[in-house]
TORGUDO-500876 format. One record per residue (C-alpha): residue in one letter; x, y, z. Coordinates in steps of 0.05 Angstrom, whole numbers, plus 32768, in hexadecimal, padded with zeros to 4 digits. Layout:
REM TORGUDO-500876
SITE  rest  east  north    up
SITE     A     X      Y     Z
...
This chain:
REM TORGUDO-500876
SITE  rest  east  north    up
SITE     X  8562   8FDD  86DF
SITE     X  8594   9013  86F0
SITE     X  856A   904B  86D2
SITE     X  8528   9033  86EC
SITE     X  8540   9029  8734
SITE     X  8565   906A  8735
SITE     X  8528   908F  871A
SITE     X  84FD   906C  8751
SITE     X  8532   9080  8785
SITE     X  8533   90C6  876D
SITE     X  84E6   90CB  8772
SITE     X  84DF   90AB  87B5
SITE     X  851A   90D3  87D1
SITE     X  84FC   9115  87B4
SITE     X  84B4   9101  87D0
SITE     X  84CE   90E6  8811
SITE     X  84EE   912C  881E
SITE     X  84B1   9154  8807
SITE     X  8482   9127  8832
SITE     X  84AC   9130  886D
SITE     X  84B1   917C  8866
SITE     X  8464   917C  885A
SITE     X  8457   9156  889A
SITE     X  8485   9181  88C1
SITE     X  8466   91C4  88A8
SITE     X  8423   91B4  8889
SITE     X  8408   917C  88B6
SITE     X  8425   918D  88F9
SITE     X  83E7   91B2  8910
SITE     X  83B7   9188  88EB
SITE     X  83C7   9143  8901
SITE     X  83CB   9125  8948
SITE     X  8411   9116  8962
SITE     X  8400   90CA  8957
SITE     X  83EE   90D6  890E
SITE     X  8429   9102  8906
SITE     X  8456   90CE  8920
SITE     X  8436   9099  88F3
SITE     X  8442   90C5  88B6
SITE     X  848A   90D2  88CD
SITE     X  8494   9086  88CD
SITE     X  847C   9083  8886
SITE     X  84AD   90B8  8872
SITE     X  84E8   9096  8898
SITE     X  84DB   9053  8876
SITE     X  84D4   9072  8835
SITE     X  8516   9097  8838
SITE     X  853B   9059  8856
SITE     X  8522   902D  881F
SITE     X  852F   9063  87E8
SITE     X  8579   905C  87FD
SITE     X  8574   900F  87FA
SITE     X  8553   9018  87B5
SITE     X  858D   9047  879F
SITE     X  85BB   900F  87B6
SITE     X  8598   8FDB  878F
SITE     X  859D   9007  874F
SITE     X  85E8   9009  875A
SITE     X  85F0   8FBF  8769
SITE     X  85C5   8FB0  872B
SITE     X  85FE   8FC6  8700
SITE     X  8631   8F97  8724
SITE     X  8606   8F5A  8739
SITE     X  85D7   8F43  8701
SITE     X  859B   8F17  8715
SITE     X  8557   8F13  8727
SITE     X  8564   8F1B  8772
SITE     X  857C   8F63  876F
SITE     X  8540   8F72  8742
SITE     X  8510   8F54  8774
SITE     X  8532   8F7B  87AD
SITE     X  8526   8FBD  8785
SITE     X  84DF   8FA9  8776
SITE     X  84CF   8F96  87BB
SITE     X  84EC   8FD5  87D9
SITE     X  84C1   8FFC  87A8
SITE     X  8480   8FD5  87B7
SITE     X  8494   8FDB  8802
SITE     X  8498   9027  87FC
SITE     X  8455   902A  87D9
SITE     X  8432   8FFD  8807
SITE     X  8452   9010  884C
SITE     X  845D   9058  8847
SITE     X  8422   9063  8816
SITE     X  83F1   9044  8847
SITE     X  840A   906A  8882
SITE     X  8405   90A9  885E
SITE     X  83BE   909C  8848
SITE     X  83AC   9085  888E
SITE     X  83C2   90C6  88AE
SITE     X  83A6   90F1  887A
SITE     X  8365   90D2  8873
SITE     X  835C   90B8  88B6
SITE     X  8343   9073  889C
SITE     X  8366   9044  88CB
SITE     X  8354   9007  88A2
SITE     X  838C   901C  8874
SITE     X  83BC   9004  88A7
SITE     X  83AB   8FBD  888E
SITE     X  83D4   8FCB  884F
SITE     X  8415   8FE2  887A
SITE     X  842B   8F9B  888D
SITE     X  842D   8F85  8844
SITE     X  845C   8FC0  8836
SITE     X  8488   8FA8  8872
SITE     X  848A   8F62  8855
SITE     X  849F   8F7D  8813
SITE     X  84D7   8FA0  8835
SITE     X  84EC   8F60  8856
SITE     X  84E9   8F3E  8811
SITE     X  8518   8F74  87F4
SITE     X  8549   8F6B  882C
SITE     X  8546   8F1E  8827
SITE     X  8552   8F22  87DB
SITE     X  858C   8F52  87E5
SITE     X  85AC   8F24  8819
SITE     X  85A2   8EE6  87EE
SITE     X  85C3   8F09  87B4
SITE     X  85FC   8F1B  87E4
SITE     X  8601   8ED0  87FB
SITE     X  8606   8EB9  87B4
SITE     X  8641   8EE5  87A2
SITE     X  8681   8EC0  8794
């Protein structure tokens, strides 16, 4: 799990920074301020949960078990659904893509719950 979660964290970190720069420089004059703020929210959540994924990768070496794996998987799914839907919504203007966003938020919550439960079970 270490290698997989580290690679995902590196990928999401790289793309999060790239997308943030793209929004600041390439989309600034193409999107409304509201859509730019939505895109920025996607970048923020992606980068925050990239750090969480990095933490999960490191924890996986110390705390074996499914809860840590589920946390990492949930953070990954959350990034894809939450941030991905916000990116697509702002780029395409298809507001119905916002229906997907709460499922990503739920995945983030599941990830944090699994991480907390894993901590609770430590002896």
